[in-house]
C-alpha positions, 0 to 999 in steps of 0.5 A: 499499500504505497499510495501518495496522499497530497498535502490537501488530502493530509490537511483535510484528514487532520482537520476532520480528525481534530474536528471529530475529537472536539465533537467527541470531547463536547459529547463526553462533557455533555454527558457529564454535566447530565450526570452532575445535574441529577446528583445536584438535583437529588442533593437538593431535593433529598438532603436539604429537607433533612438538613432543615429538620435537623436545623428545626431540631437544633433550635428546638433544643436550644430554646429548651436549654434556655427555658431549663436554665431559667427554671434553675435561676428562679429559686422562689416556689411560686416563681418556680411553678409559674415557670414550669407552666409557661415552659409546658405551654410553650412546648406544647405550643411548638 
């Protein structure tokens, strides 16, 4: 197979091979972005509500700690009973 390729044919083959390689790279990149989009959508739809619930739980625990601290600080029995009732009504409201 001793065929001679002219300069124009060699240039055309090189150009089209580079063009084909570029199209292949673009296709792989689009497929990768599609997969990344699926993973980000999953993270946004599944993990975000769980984090929101954890944040609400954490803030609720913080509020309960403040209420318990206030209960401990009030030493008079009348104030203590009132604060216990107030903490209980606050707890039932949430």
